[in-house]
Backbone as JSON, one array per atom type, in Angstrom:
{
  "sequence": "XXXXXXXXXXXXXXXXXXXXXXXXXXXXXXXXXXXXXXXXXXXXXXXXXXXXXXXXXXXXXXXXXXXXXXXXXXXXXXXXXXXXXXXXXXXXXXXXXXXXXXXXXXXXXXXXXXXXXXXXXXXXXXXXXXXXXXXXXXXXXXXXXXXXXXXXXXXX",
  "N": [[17.56, 54.58, -87.92], [18.0, 53.04, -84.89], [16.79, 52.62, -82.37], [13.67, 53.81, -81.22], [12.39, 56.94, -79.98], [10.55, 57.68, -76.9], [7.46, 58.86, -75.48], [7.8, 59.73, -72.82], [10.51, 60.0, -72.5], [11.91, 61.61, -74.77], [14.39, 62.22, -75.98], [16.95, 60.54, -77.42], [20.09, 59.73, -76.7], [23.8, 60.13, -76.75], [25.12, 57.64, -77.74], [27.06, 54.64, -77.46], [29.38, 52.18, -78.44], [29.69, 48.72, -77.57], [32.66, 46.83, -76.66], [32.74, 44.52, -78.3], [31.24, 45.25, -80.41], [28.56, 44.49, -80.65], [26.58, 45.56, -79.11], [24.92, 48.5, -78.03], [25.15, 51.11, -75.82], [23.11, 53.69, -74.46], [21.55, 56.86, -73.78], [18.33, 57.7, -72.55], [16.34, 60.47, -72.36], [14.63, 63.3, -70.89], [15.31, 65.57, -72.25], [17.73, 66.73, -74.6], [19.93, 68.12, -73.56], [21.77, 67.47, -70.66], [21.79, 68.62, -68.07], [19.41, 69.2, -65.67], [17.67, 67.47, -66.84], [15.74, 64.46, -66.89], [17.08, 61.23, -66.86], [17.86, 58.07, -68.22], [19.75, 55.01, -68.49], [20.31, 52.78, -71.18], [20.52, 49.67, -72.98], [21.0, 48.25, -76.14], [20.75, 45.75, -78.75], [22.33, 45.58, -81.96], [20.31, 45.54, -83.87], [18.18, 46.71, -82.7], [16.14, 45.27, -81.59], [16.29, 44.06, -79.08], [15.97, 45.74, -76.19], [17.19, 46.93, -73.2], [16.78, 48.25, -70.03], [19.33, 49.73, -68.02], [19.04, 49.37, -65.19], [20.05, 48.62, -62.58], [22.54, 49.84, -62.64], [21.82, 52.51, -62.48], [20.61, 52.64, -60.08], [17.9, 52.08, -59.72], [15.08, 51.4, -57.82], [16.64, 51.33, -55.55], [17.55, 53.89, -55.0], [16.11, 57.22, -54.58], [13.46, 58.27, -56.81], [14.06, 60.64, -58.21], [16.84, 60.63, -58.15], [17.57, 58.13, -59.22], [16.79, 58.52, -61.79], [18.68, 60.12, -63.01], [20.84, 59.67, -64.75], [23.38, 59.79, -67.16], [25.11, 60.21, -70.37], [26.75, 57.77, -71.26], [29.75, 55.84, -71.67], [31.52, 53.25, -73.15], [34.28, 51.23, -72.02], [37.0, 50.45, -74.11], [37.75, 47.74, -74.17], [36.94, 44.4, -73.16], [36.92, 43.21, -69.85], [37.55, 40.76, -67.49], [35.16, 39.34, -68.06], [33.31, 41.23, -68.33], [31.86, 44.2, -69.73], [32.8, 47.49, -69.29], [31.39, 50.47, -68.19], [31.45, 53.9, -68.09], [29.68, 56.65, -66.71], [27.74, 59.62, -66.21], [26.3, 60.81, -63.27], [23.81, 62.33, -61.14], [23.62, 61.96, -58.15], [23.32, 61.16, -54.61], [26.07, 60.25, -52.45], [27.01, 58.32, -49.99], [28.71, 59.72, -47.24], [29.93, 61.66, -48.62], [28.82, 63.03, -50.95], [26.15, 64.64, -50.15], [24.1, 66.43, -50.55], [20.86, 66.58, -51.52], [19.24, 68.28, -52.85], [17.74, 68.98, -55.83], [18.43, 71.16, -57.54], [21.05, 71.74, -56.84], [22.55, 69.53, -57.24], [25.42, 67.56, -58.12], [27.14, 66.67, -61.04], [28.74, 63.74, -61.34], [31.25, 61.23, -62.02], [30.57, 57.81, -62.56], [30.95, 54.24, -62.5], [29.98, 51.22, -63.99], [29.69, 47.62, -64.22], [28.97, 45.62, -67.0], [27.47, 42.7, -67.99], [29.17, 40.71, -70.29], [27.99, 38.99, -72.04], [24.99, 39.49, -72.4], [21.72, 38.37, -71.3], [18.62, 38.08, -72.96], [16.23, 40.48, -72.14], [17.07, 40.68, -69.49], [18.46, 42.68, -67.0], [21.72, 43.54, -67.43], [23.49, 45.0, -65.99], [25.5, 46.11, -63.19], [25.47, 47.28, -59.69], [26.55, 50.62, -59.59], [29.77, 52.24, -59.04], [31.24, 55.08, -57.45], [33.65, 57.22, -58.8], [36.63, 57.94, -57.1], [38.42, 60.94, -56.26], [37.39, 63.03, -57.66], [36.5, 66.47, -58.06], [34.23, 67.81, -55.77], [32.62, 70.0, -56.11], [32.31, 70.36, -58.77], [31.02, 70.1, -62.12], [31.01, 67.42, -63.81], [31.66, 66.12, -67.13], [30.96, 63.9, -69.92], [32.62, 60.88, -69.49], [35.79, 59.37, -70.28], [37.95, 56.79, -71.53], [41.3, 55.64, -70.94], [43.57, 53.5, -72.1], [46.37, 51.41, -71.13], [49.36, 51.57, -73.1], [50.24, 49.06, -75.56], [52.77, 46.6, -74.64], [56.23, 46.13, -75.65], [56.34, 43.55, -76.63], [53.93, 43.21, -77.8]],
  "CA": [[17.4, 54.7, -86.51], [18.0, 51.69, -84.26], [15.76, 52.68, -81.36], [12.79, 55.02, -81.29], [12.22, 57.69, -78.72], [9.23, 57.45, -76.37], [6.86, 60.12, -75.08], [8.37, 60.18, -71.53], [11.98, 60.32, -72.67], [12.01, 61.74, -76.23], [15.75, 62.38, -76.41], [17.8, 59.29, -77.39], [21.39, 60.51, -76.85], [25.07, 59.59, -76.27], [25.33, 56.24, -78.0], [28.45, 54.17, -77.34], [29.47, 50.81, -78.86], [30.43, 47.85, -76.7], [33.92, 46.39, -77.21], [32.52, 43.52, -79.28], [30.42, 45.87, -81.46], [27.27, 43.81, -80.71], [25.66, 46.27, -78.23], [25.05, 49.96, -77.97], [24.52, 51.74, -74.62], [22.67, 55.02, -74.82], [20.72, 57.52, -72.79], [16.99, 58.18, -72.86], [16.18, 61.61, -71.42], [13.52, 64.28, -71.18], [15.81, 66.59, -73.18], [19.15, 66.39, -75.05], [20.92, 68.7, -72.59], [21.56, 66.62, -69.49], [21.53, 69.4, -66.83], [18.0, 69.44, -65.42], [16.9, 66.44, -67.49], [15.57, 63.12, -66.27], [17.73, 60.43, -67.8], [18.05, 56.67, -67.96], [20.68, 54.3, -69.4], [19.69, 51.64, -71.87], [21.36, 48.85, -73.86], [20.29, 47.57, -77.24], [21.51, 45.08, -79.75], [22.48, 46.41, -83.17], [19.08, 45.56, -84.63], [17.17, 47.44, -81.92], [15.04, 44.37, -81.14], [16.5, 43.89, -77.62], [16.28, 46.99, -75.45], [17.17, 46.61, -71.82], [17.17, 49.38, -69.24], [20.42, 49.43, -67.13], [18.41, 49.84, -63.96], [20.92, 48.47, -61.44], [23.56, 50.83, -62.74], [21.22, 53.82, -62.08], [20.06, 52.57, -58.72], [16.4, 52.0, -59.74], [14.61, 50.58, -56.68], [17.46, 51.53, -54.42], [17.6, 55.32, -54.8], [14.83, 57.89, -54.83], [13.15, 58.3, -58.23], [14.75, 61.75, -58.89], [18.25, 60.27, -58.24], [17.77, 57.0, -60.12], [16.5, 58.99, -63.17], [19.65, 61.16, -63.27], [22.01, 59.02, -65.36], [23.57, 60.33, -68.49], [26.4, 60.2, -71.07], [27.54, 56.54, -71.1], [30.88, 55.57, -72.56], [32.14, 51.93, -72.9], [35.72, 51.05, -72.08], [37.16, 49.77, -75.41], [38.11, 46.35, -74.02], [36.31, 43.58, -72.16], [37.79, 42.79, -68.77], [36.93, 39.9, -66.49], [33.89, 38.92, -68.45], [32.44, 42.43, -68.29], [32.11, 45.47, -70.42], [32.83, 48.52, -68.27], [30.71, 51.64, -68.67], [31.47, 55.11, -67.26], [28.58, 57.54, -67.02], [27.55, 60.73, -65.29], [25.07, 60.74, -62.44], [23.6, 63.31, -60.07], [23.04, 61.23, -56.98], [24.07, 61.23, -53.36], [27.03, 59.17, -52.27], [27.48, 58.13, -48.6], [28.92, 61.01, -46.52], [30.74, 62.52, -49.5], [27.86, 63.85, -51.69], [24.95, 64.48, -49.29], [23.09, 67.41, -50.9], [19.9, 65.98, -52.38], [18.43, 69.29, -53.5], [18.0, 68.76, -57.23], [19.04, 72.3, -58.18], [22.46, 71.85, -56.54], [23.22, 68.25, -57.44], [26.71, 67.6, -58.83], [27.37, 65.6, -62.01], [29.91, 62.98, -61.03], [31.5, 60.05, -62.81], [30.31, 56.54, -61.9], [31.31, 53.15, -63.37], [29.23, 49.96, -63.78], [30.02, 46.51, -64.99], [27.92, 45.08, -67.82], [27.7, 41.31, -68.44], [29.67, 40.68, -71.66], [27.0, 38.16, -72.77], [23.68, 39.71, -71.79], [20.57, 37.53, -71.65], [17.49, 38.82, -73.45], [15.27, 40.92, -71.15], [17.57, 40.71, -68.14], [19.36, 43.77, -66.77], [23.11, 42.99, -67.32], [24.36, 45.94, -65.24], [25.75, 45.89, -61.76], [25.45, 48.59, -59.02], [27.73, 51.47, -59.98], [30.6, 52.83, -57.99], [31.66, 56.45, -57.68], [35.12, 57.3, -58.96], [37.2, 58.89, -56.18], [39.34, 61.94, -56.78], [36.64, 64.09, -58.34], [36.13, 67.69, -57.3], [32.84, 67.65, -55.44], [31.94, 71.19, -56.56], [32.45, 70.46, -60.21], [30.01, 69.43, -62.95], [31.78, 66.61, -64.78], [31.0, 65.77, -68.41], [31.09, 62.55, -70.35], [33.89, 60.3, -69.16], [36.52, 58.72, -71.36], [38.83, 55.73, -71.06], [42.64, 55.64, -71.52], [44.18, 52.21, -71.79], [47.8, 51.4, -71.19], [49.82, 51.23, -74.45], [50.78, 47.73, -75.53], [54.21, 46.53, -74.4], [57.02, 45.9, -76.82], [56.05, 42.23, -77.15], [52.63, 43.18, -78.53]],
  "C": [[17.26, 53.26, -85.96], [16.9, 51.62, -83.2], [14.94, 53.94, -81.52], [12.74, 55.69, -79.96], [10.84, 57.25, -78.15], [8.74, 58.74, -75.77], [7.48, 60.61, -73.75], [9.79, 60.59, -71.57], [12.26, 60.45, -74.17], [13.41, 61.86, -76.8], [16.51, 61.07, -76.31], [19.21, 59.78, -77.74], [22.55, 59.67, -76.35], [25.23, 58.1, -76.53], [26.83, 55.87, -77.87], [28.41, 52.7, -77.61], [30.24, 50.03, -77.81], [31.67, 47.38, -77.4], [33.77, 45.39, -78.35], [31.64, 44.0, -80.47], [29.04, 45.21, -81.64], [26.2, 44.6, -79.95], [25.95, 47.77, -78.3], [24.37, 50.43, -76.67], [24.19, 53.15, -75.05], [21.85, 55.59, -73.7], [19.38, 57.78, -73.39], [16.68, 59.27, -71.87], [15.01, 62.44, -71.83], [13.96, 65.38, -72.1], [17.27, 66.17, -73.5], [20.16, 66.95, -74.07], [20.69, 67.99, -71.23], [21.25, 67.4, -68.22], [20.05, 69.7, -66.74], [17.11, 68.43, -66.09], [16.69, 65.21, -66.51], [16.14, 62.13, -67.33], [17.88, 58.96, -67.27], [19.1, 56.12, -68.89], [20.05, 53.07, -69.9], [20.8, 50.9, -72.65], [20.49, 48.21, -74.9], [21.26, 46.78, -78.11], [21.54, 45.94, -81.04], [21.23, 46.46, -84.05], [18.01, 46.43, -83.97], [16.07, 46.56, -81.39], [15.07, 44.11, -79.63], [16.84, 45.25, -77.0], [16.08, 46.72, -73.97], [17.6, 47.82, -71.0], [18.27, 48.92, -68.23], [20.04, 49.97, -65.73], [19.31, 49.75, -62.73], [21.99, 49.54, -61.46], [23.05, 52.21, -62.24], [20.61, 53.8, -60.71], [18.54, 52.52, -58.63], [15.99, 51.02, -58.64], [15.47, 50.7, -55.42], [17.56, 53.07, -54.04], [16.29, 55.97, -55.0], [14.67, 58.06, -56.34], [13.93, 59.46, -58.9], [16.25, 61.46, -59.0], [18.48, 59.16, -59.25], [17.44, 57.38, -61.55], [17.41, 60.17, -63.5], [21.0, 60.5, -63.72], [22.15, 59.4, -66.77], [24.95, 59.96, -69.06], [27.25, 58.94, -70.88], [28.68, 56.46, -72.09], [31.45, 54.19, -72.14], [33.61, 52.02, -72.85], [35.91, 50.19, -73.35], [37.54, 48.31, -75.32], [37.2, 45.67, -72.98], [37.33, 43.2, -71.11], [37.04, 41.94, -67.8], [35.54, 39.43, -66.74], [32.8, 40.0, -68.43], [32.82, 43.45, -69.28], [31.99, 46.49, -69.27], [32.31, 49.85, -68.84], [30.85, 52.78, -67.69], [30.28, 55.98, -67.67], [28.53, 58.65, -65.96], [26.25, 60.54, -64.53], [25.0, 61.87, -61.43], [22.87, 62.61, -58.96], [23.89, 61.45, -55.78], [25.02, 60.05, -53.26], [27.52, 59.2, -50.83], [27.57, 59.51, -47.86], [29.65, 62.04, -47.36], [29.86, 63.51, -50.26], [26.54, 63.68, -50.97], [23.87, 65.46, -49.72], [22.07, 66.79, -51.89], [18.96, 66.97, -53.0], [18.74, 69.17, -55.0], [18.71, 69.92, -57.87], [20.58, 72.37, -57.9], [23.2, 70.52, -56.65], [24.47, 68.44, -58.29], [26.81, 66.37, -59.78], [28.75, 65.0, -61.74], [30.04, 61.75, -61.82], [31.29, 58.8, -61.97], [30.67, 55.42, -62.96], [30.45, 51.92, -62.95], [29.8, 48.87, -64.63], [28.82, 45.97, -65.71], [28.31, 43.65, -68.23], [28.11, 41.35, -69.92], [28.71, 39.85, -72.58], [25.61, 38.31, -72.16], [22.6, 38.77, -72.23], [19.43, 38.5, -72.0], [16.55, 39.21, -72.26], [15.78, 41.03, -69.77], [18.57, 41.84, -68.01], [20.78, 43.25, -66.54], [24.0, 43.88, -66.49], [24.52, 45.55, -63.82], [25.64, 47.27, -61.04], [26.75, 49.36, -59.37], [28.5, 51.91, -58.78], [31.09, 54.24, -58.41], [33.18, 56.45, -57.81], [35.68, 58.33, -58.03], [38.12, 59.86, -56.92], [38.7, 63.05, -57.57], [36.43, 65.33, -57.44], [34.64, 67.67, -57.07], [31.99, 68.88, -55.89], [31.91, 71.41, -58.08], [31.29, 69.72, -60.9], [30.71, 68.68, -64.04], [30.92, 66.35, -66.04], [31.31, 64.34, -68.73], [32.5, 62.02, -70.13], [34.49, 59.61, -70.39], [37.48, 57.69, -70.74], [40.23, 55.94, -71.68], [43.29, 54.35, -71.07], [45.69, 52.3, -71.87], [48.27, 51.04, -72.59], [50.31, 49.81, -74.39], [52.3, 47.67, -75.3], [54.95, 46.14, -75.69], [56.76, 44.52, -77.44], [54.72, 42.13, -77.93], [51.49, 42.9, -77.64]]
}
């Protein structure tokens, strides 16, 4: 075990390796099943000694507590781009005039993306505010996102 659970969020779930294999993003939640859980996103090095909450990605300090603790199912893009690792995750939060229902029982699981500094500093949140992926059905409950990269060209 790389990271231990804690009393407030006993489920350590959905690990995903960074493209350089030096970091693991994962969820800490009140239960393993995401629907109805409170969840946070975290990053750890492979030894488990550095554990950093991805607070900016989840909107901690910007969104209400029930919305900023509704982040689940992270998946890293398999390549670094622009000095960042890219992480898709599911969140149940409002979004502008598009997702406006803040009643917890009717929230929608939607896909969001955040940039993570490719060289994180110890103890510093390396995430950036997440953006909502357009084109999602608003009445749908999305599951863990995945990445599809373009195939290499003939030249390699």
